C-alpha positions in Angstrom: -14.8 9.5 -16.3 -11.8 7.8 -15.0 -8.4 7.1 -17.2 -6.6 4.4 -14.8 -3.4 5.1 -17.1 -3.7 8.8 -16.5 -4.9 8.6 -12.6 -2.7 9.8 -10.3 -0.3 7.0 -9.3 -0.2 5.0 -6.7 -3.3 4.0 -6.5 -4.8 3.3 -3.3 -8.3 1.1 -3.5 -10.2 -1.0 -1.3 -10.6 -4.4 -2.2 -13.8 -6.2 -2.9 -14.8 -8.5 -0.7 -18.2 -10.6 -0.8 -20.8 -9.6 2.2 -18.7 -7.2 3.6 -17.8 -4.4 1.1 -21.1 -3.2 1.1 -22.0 0.2 1.0 -22.4 1.5 4.4 -18.7 0.1 4.7 -17.5 1.5 1.8 -18.8 4.9 3.1 -16.5 4.6 6.1 -13.9 4.1 3.8 -14.1 6.7 1.9 -14.8 8.9 4.7 -11.4 7.9 6.2 -9.4 8.7 3.0 -9.5 6.0 0.2 -9.9 7.1 -3.5 -10.7 4.3 -4.9 -13.3 1.6 -4.0 -14.5 -1.9 -5.7 -17.6 -2.7 -4.3 -18.2 -6.5 -3.7 -19.3 -9.1 -6.7 -22.9 -9.5 -8.0 -24.0 -12.0 -9.7 -24.4 -11.3 -13.7 -27.0 -13.5 -14.0 -29.1 -12.1 -11.2 -28.7 -8.9 -12.4 -29.9 -9.6 -15.9 -33.0 -11.7 -14.9 -33.9 -9.0 -11.9 -33.4 -10.3 -8.8 -34.2 -7.8 -6.5 -31.4 -8.5 -4.0 -28.9 -8.1 -6.5 -30.3 -5.0 -7.7 -30.5 -3.2 -4.2 -26.5 -4.4 -3.9 -26.3 -2.5 -7.2 -27.4 0.9 -5.8 -24.7 3.5 -5.4 -25.0 6.8 -3.2 -22.6 9.7 -4.7 -20.2 9.6 -1.4 -18.8 6.5 -2.6 -17.5 7.7 -6.2 -15.6 6.9 -7.5 -16.4 2.9 -7.2 -16.1 0.3 -9.6 -18.7 -2.9 -9.7 -17.3 -6.4 -9.5 -19.2 -8.7 -11.4 -19.0 -12.3 -11.9 -20.3 -15.1 -14.5 -18.9 -17.0 -17.6 -21.1 -16.4 -20.0 -20.2 -13.4 -22.5 -23.3 -12.0 -23.6 -25.0 -12.1 -20.2 -21.5 -10.0 -18.7 -22.0 -8.0 -21.2 -25.8 -7.3 -20.7 -25.0 -6.8 -16.9 -22.2 -4.0 -17.3 -24.8 -2.1 -19.6 -27.6 -2.2 -16.5 -24.3 -1.1 -14.4 -23.7 1.6 -16.6 -27.2 3.0 -17.5 -29.4 2.4 -14.5 -26.5 3.0 -12.0 -24.1 4.7 -13.9 -21.0 3.1 -12.4 -17.0 4.4 -13.0 -16.0 1.4 -14.1 -16.5 -2.3 -14.0 -14.3 -5.3 -12.6 -14.5 -8.6 -13.6 -14.0 -11.3 -11.0 -11.6 -13.6 -12.5 -9.8 -14.7 -9.3 -12.0 -16.0 -6.5 -11.2 -19.2 -5.5 -14.5 -20.0 -3.2 -15.6 -23.3 -4.6 -19.4 -22.4 -5.1 -18.2 -19.9 -7.7 -15.3 -22.2 -9.2 -17.7 -24.9 -9.6 -20.1 -22.8 -11.8 -16.5 -22.1 -14.2 -16.7 -18.2 -12.7 -14.5 -16.6 -10.6 -10.6 -18.1 -10.6 -11.5 -21.2 -13.2 -11.4 -18.7 -16.2 -8.0 -18.6 -15.8 -8.0 -22.1 -16.9 -10.1 -20.9 -19.9 -7.9 -18.1 -21.3 -10.3 -17.9 -25.0 -13.5 -17.9 -22.7 -11.6 -15.2 -20.3 -11.3 -13.2 -23.3 -14.5 -13.5 -24.8 -15.8 -12.3 -21.7 -14.0 -9.0 -21.5 -13.9 -7.7 -25.2 -18.0 -8.5 -25.1 -18.1 -6.3 -21.4 -15.7 -3.6 -23.3 -17.8 -3.2 -26.2 -20.8 -2.9 -24.3 -19.9 0.1 -21.9 -17.9 2.9 -22.2 -16.7 3.3 -19.0 -13.7 1.4 -18.1 -13.3 -2.3 -17.8 -10.9 -4.0 -15.5 -10.5 -7.7 -14.1 -9.3 -9.0 -11.3 -7.4 -12.1 -11.2 -5.0 -14.3 -9.3 -1.1 -15.6 -10.0 -2.3 -18.6 -11.2 -4.7 -21.9 -11.0 -1.7 -24.1 -9.1 1.3 -22.1 -10.6 2.4 -18.8 -9.6 3.8 -18.3 -13.2 0.3 -18.7 -15.0 -0.2 -14.8 -14.8 2.8 -14.4 -17.2 0.4 -15.1 -19.7 -3.0 -14.8 -18.7 -1.8 -10.9 -18.0 -1.2 -10.4 -21.7 -4.8 -12.1 -22.6 -6.4 -9.8 -20.3 -4.5 -6.9 -22.1 -5.1 -8.4 -25.8 -8.6 -8.6 -24.8 -9.4 -4.8 -24.3 -8.9 -4.7 -20.3 -8.0 -0.9 -19.0 -6.3 -2.5 -15.8 -5.3 -5.5 -13.9 -5.4 -6.3 -10.5 -3.1 -9.6 -9.4 -4.0 -11.1 -6.0 -0.4 -12.4 -5.2 -1.6 -16.2 -4.7 -2.9 -19.0 -6.8 -6.0 -20.7 -6.7 -4.7 -23.1 -4.7 -3.3 -21.4 -2.4 -6.5 -19.6 -1.3 -5.5 -17.1 1.3 -3.0 -19.3 2.9 0.7 -18.7 2.6 2.7 -15.3 1.8 1.7 -13.5 -1.5 4.2 -13.5 -4.2 4.8 -9.8 -4.6 7.9 -10.7 -6.9 5.8 -12.8 -9.2 3.8 -10.0 -9.7 6.2 -7.9 -10.4 7.1 -10.6 -13.3 3.3 -10.0 -14.6 4.1 -6.0 -14.2 7.0 -6.2 -16.8 4.7 -8.5 -19.2 2.0 -6.3 -19.8 1.7 -2.3 -20.7 -1.6 -1.4 -18.8 -2.0 -0.1 -15.0 -1.6 -3.0 -12.5 -2.6 -2.8 -9.0 -1.0 -5.5 -6.0 -3.4 -7.2 -4.3 -2.9 -10.0 -1.0 -0.9 -9.2 1.8 -0.8 -5.1 2.4 -2.0 -4.9 5.7 -0.4 -1.6 6.6 1.6 1.1 5.5 4.7 -0.5 5.6 3.9 -3.3 3.8 2.5 -1.2 1.0 5.4 0.4 0.8 7.3 -2.4 0.6 4.9 -4.2 -1.9 5.3 -1.1 -4.2 8.8 -1.0 -4.5 9.0 -5.3 -5.0 6.7 -5.2 -7.4 6.7 -2.0 -9.2 2.8 -1.6 -9.4 0.6 1.0 -10.5 -1.2 1.0 -6.9 -2.1 -1.3 -4.0 -5.6 -2.8 -3.4 -6.5 -3.5 0.6 -8.7 -5.9 1.0 -8.7 -7.7 4.8 -6.1 -5.3 5.8 -9.0 -2.9 6.2 -11.6 -4.7 8.2 -11.8 -3.1 11.6 -9.0 -1.0 10.4 -10.2 1.7 7.6 -7.6 3.9 8.7 -4.7 1.7 6.9 -5.9 4.0 4.1 -4.9 7.5 5.4 -1.6 5.3 6.9 -0.6 4.2 3.4 -1.7 7.4 1.8 0.8 9.0 3.6 3.6 7.2 3.5 3.6 6.4 -0.2 2.5 10.1 -1.2 -0.8 8.8 -2.8 -3.4 11.0 -3.7 -5.4 11.8 -0.9 -9.5 11.2 -1.0 -12.4 11.9 1.8 -12.4 14.1 4.7 -10.5 12.3 7.3 -7.2 10.5 6.9 -3.8 9.5 9.5 -2.6 6.8 11.9 -5.3 4.7 13.9 -7.7 6.1 16.5 -8.2 6.4 20.2 -10.5 4.0 22.0 -13.2 7.0 21.7 -12.6 7.7 18.0 -12.9 4.1 17.1 -16.1 3.5 18.6 -17.5 6.8 17.1 -16.6 5.2 13.7 -18.1 1.6 14.8 -21.1 3.5 15.6 -21.2 6.0 12.3 -20.8 2.2 10.6 -23.8 0.9 12.7 -26.0 4.0 11.3 -25.5 3.3 8.2 -26.1 -0.3 8.4 -29.5 0.8 9.8 -30.1 3.7 7.6 -29.3 1.5 4.7 -30.8 -2.0 5.5 -33.0 -0.9 8.9 -32.3 -2.4 12.2 -32.2 -6.1 10.8 -28.5 -4.6 8.9 -26.9 -4.7 12.2 -27.2 -8.6 12.2 -24.6 -8.0 9.2 -22.5 -5.9 11.1 -21.6 -8.5 13.0 -19.5 -9.7 10.5 -17.2 -6.6 10.8 -17.3 -5.8 15.1 -15.2 -8.4 15.9 -12.3 -6.5 13.7 -12.6 -3.2 15.1 -11.5 -4.8 18.6 -9.1 -7.4 17.9 -7.0 -8.9 20.7 -4.0 -6.7 19.8 -5.4 -3.9 21.4 -5.0 -5.6 24.3 -1.5 -3.9 25.0 -2.7 -0.8 25.0 -6.0 -0.9 26.7 -5.2 -3.8 29.3 -8.4 -2.9 31.6 -10.6 -4.4 28.4 -11.8 -7.6 28.5 -11.4 -7.8 24.1 -12.3 -11.4 24.4 -16.0 -10.7 26.2 -16.3 -7.6 24.5 -16.6 -9.5 20.6 -18.6 -12.2 21.9 -21.1 -9.8 23.1 -20.4 -7.7 20.0 -21.3 -10.6 17.3 -24.9 -11.6 19.1 -25.6 -7.6 18.9 -29.4 -7.0 17.2 -30.0 -3.0 17.7 -28.3 0.1 17.3 -29.4 1.2 21.0 -27.7 -2.0 22.4 -24.8 -1.3 20.8 -24.6 1.9 21.8 -25.3 1.0 25.3 -22.5 -1.7 25.0 -19.7 0.9 23.7 -20.4 3.3 26.1 -20.0 0.9 29.1 
């Protein structure tokens, strides 16, 4: 069983991103060396009601482990029941509670970062989930709703309620994903608690990961958007900061042939999981794999045209042919 206090430091993890960190992408990241995976959030209400789509999202393959499943909701009893289902039916290695999502439709239902404005309810949710399961319970949150010092007290609430680990995104809900993540404020939060803390926000490569750890003194980093189209980032970070390596491969960003190989593997995993229709979901990932920054290295490739074609791909054969060309 995971024990975040005893886990080798620094911890390097894939962040949960809605509609992006599903099983196929998690598998790619695991193959390229990420030690820990936080799966995309799922609704506690939908899980308890037995929603087929949600149950399918919760299915886990052994190659993803150790894996932490994130859930969202605002009812302590329902959140506890959802956590129980995840532990008993899907045998997750950990439960993460979303208290940081800034998206309006989540916040309007009093979920996600909205819970930062209701510390008593947030504490009740954490305690209920903690009492319902044996696996470790973590919380992902932000610096605050509107002020970046709100985390200093909220982190204490999270710890007192029984959480085993906290991840702090270095922005407020009001900022969304704009501006610069405040790693120094994350350092202040780290000083306020004794449970392990992971830093999230603006960690996009090995250099930024090392800098973030030096400033924050966090127990690890969680990478989200920096991993899109760049699952090699985990190997680069692990090599730089000396984190424990997991998975079969790691290292610097690849040559084009290796990049194409990973993209096609990702596509095949999509088809295995969802059937050919899964390639529609893959369209969200494909442009990230072929960013305009690659133009300097490969001046003969029209990446703008390539990306415009990739977002319309609908079959595996079509994608293979396109990338061969």
